[in-house]
C-alpha positions as CSV (number, residue, x, y, z in Angstrom):
1,M,-16.0,-13.3,3.3
2,A,-13.1,-15.8,3.0
3,R,-10.7,-15.9,5.9
4,H,-7.7,-14.7,3.8
5,N,-9.8,-11.8,2.4
6,Q,-10.8,-10.8,6.0
7,L,-7.1,-10.9,7.1
8,G,-6.2,-8.6,4.2
9,K,-9.0,-6.2,5.0
10,T,-8.0,-6.1,8.6
11,G,-4.4,-5.5,7.6
12,E,-5.3,-2.6,5.5
13,E,-7.3,-1.1,8.3
14,R,-4.4,-1.5,10.7
15,A,-2.0,0.0,8.2
16,A,-4.2,3.0,7.8
17,E,-4.4,3.4,11.6
18,Y,-0.6,3.1,11.8
19,L,-0.1,5.8,9.1
20,I,-2.5,8.2,10.8
21,S,-0.6,7.7,14.1
22,Q,2.5,8.7,12.2
23,G,1.0,11.9,11.0
24,Y,-0.2,10.9,7.5
25,I,-3.6,11.9,6.1
26,I,-5.4,9.1,4.4
27,R,-6.9,10.1,1.0
28,D,-8.2,6.8,-0.2
29,I,-8.4,3.1,0.7
30,N,-8.7,0.5,-2.0
31,W,-8.9,3.1,-4.9
32,R,-9.6,1.4,-8.2
33,S,-8.7,2.3,-11.8
34,G,-10.1,-0.4,-14.0
35,K,-8.7,-3.7,-12.7
36,M,-5.9,-2.0,-10.9
37,E,-6.1,-1.0,-7.2
38,L,-4.1,1.1,-4.8
39,D,-4.4,-0.2,-1.3
40,L,-3.8,3.1,0.5
41,V,-3.2,6.6,-0.8
42,A,-2.0,9.1,1.9
43,Y,0.0,12.3,2.1
44,R,2.2,14.0,4.5
45,D,3.6,17.5,4.0
46,T,4.0,17.7,0.2
47,T,4.4,14.1,-0.7
48,L,1.7,11.7,-2.0
49,V,2.4,8.3,-0.5
50,V,1.1,5.2,-2.3
51,V,1.2,2.2,0.0
52,E,1.0,-1.4,-0.9
53,V,-0.2,-3.4,2.1
54,K,0.8,-7.1,2.5
55,T,-0.6,-9.1,5.4
56,R,0.4,-12.6,6.3
57,R,-0.4,-14.9,9.3
58,N,3.3,-15.9,9.4
59,E,6.5,-15.7,7.4
60,E,6.7,-19.5,6.9
61,Y,6.9,-19.3,3.1
62,L,8.2,-15.8,2.3
63,H,8.3,-12.3,3.7
64,P,5.3,-10.3,2.8
65,E,7.2,-7.7,0.9
66,E,8.6,-10.4,-1.5
67,A,5.0,-10.7,-2.9
68,V,5.4,-7.2,-4.5
69,T,6.6,-8.4,-7.9
70,L,7.7,-6.3,-10.8
71,R,4.3,-6.9,-12.4
72,K,2.6,-5.7,-9.3
73,I,4.9,-2.6,-9.2
74,R,4.0,-1.8,-12.8
75,N,0.3,-2.0,-12.0
76,I,0.7,0.2,-8.9
77,V,2.6,2.8,-11.0
78,R,0.0,2.7,-13.7
79,A,-2.8,3.2,-11.2
80,T,-0.9,5.9,-9.5
81,D,-0.4,7.7,-12.8
82,A,-4.2,7.6,-13.4
83,Y,-4.8,8.8,-9.8
84,V,-2.4,11.8,-10.1
85,K,-3.9,12.8,-13.4
86,L,-7.5,12.4,-12.3
87,F,-7.1,14.4,-9.1
88,D,-4.4,16.8,-10.5
89,I,-2.0,16.0,-7.7
90,P,0.8,18.6,-7.4
91,F,2.9,16.6,-5.0
92,D,6.0,14.4,-5.3
93,V,5.0,10.7,-5.2
94,R,6.6,8.0,-3.0
95,F,5.9,4.3,-3.0
96,D,5.9,2.5,0.3
97,I,5.1,-1.0,1.5
98,I,3.6,-1.8,4.9
99,T,3.8,-5.4,6.0
100,L,1.8,-6.9,8.8
101,V,2.5,-10.4,10.2
102,G,0.1,-11.9,12.7
103,E,-3.6,-12.0,13.3
104,N,-6.4,-9.9,14.7
105,D,-4.9,-7.3,17.0
106,S,-1.5,-8.9,17.3
107,F,0.3,-7.7,14.2
108,E,4.0,-6.9,13.8
109,I,4.0,-3.9,11.5
110,E,7.0,-2.9,9.3
111,H,6.8,0.3,7.2
112,I,9.3,0.3,4.3
113,E,9.5,3.9,2.9
114,D,10.6,4.4,-0.6
115,A,10.3,0.7,-1.2
116,F,10.6,0.9,-5.0
117,L,10.8,3.4,-7.8
118,A,8.7,3.5,-10.9
119,P,10.3,1.4,-13.6
120,L,11.1,3.2,-16.8
121,N,8.8,1.0,-18.8
122,Y,5.5,0.6,-17.0
């Protein structure tokens, strides 16, 4: 596996561990609908939380959350719509971003709740 792919996989694992430590229940990791993917799907209380995970070695070029573009948001919302319909989810949906900066076991984690809303035209 390429080094950057391994970093992303490790970041998703650490993000899932972080969510569990905060009382979330993980439903899915890397759930796919066609070409679209949801990094983490979790819930807590009566809210389904869809989490986009961004992992970087450093913030030299840009902050990880800046990589979540409008196009990416539209894809996340489309995939979430498919997920909610497929599993008949009765909960409210929230979109979060978790950023991890660092390497291996030395990540700085930031959890941005309600990071974005679904655009009207997705």
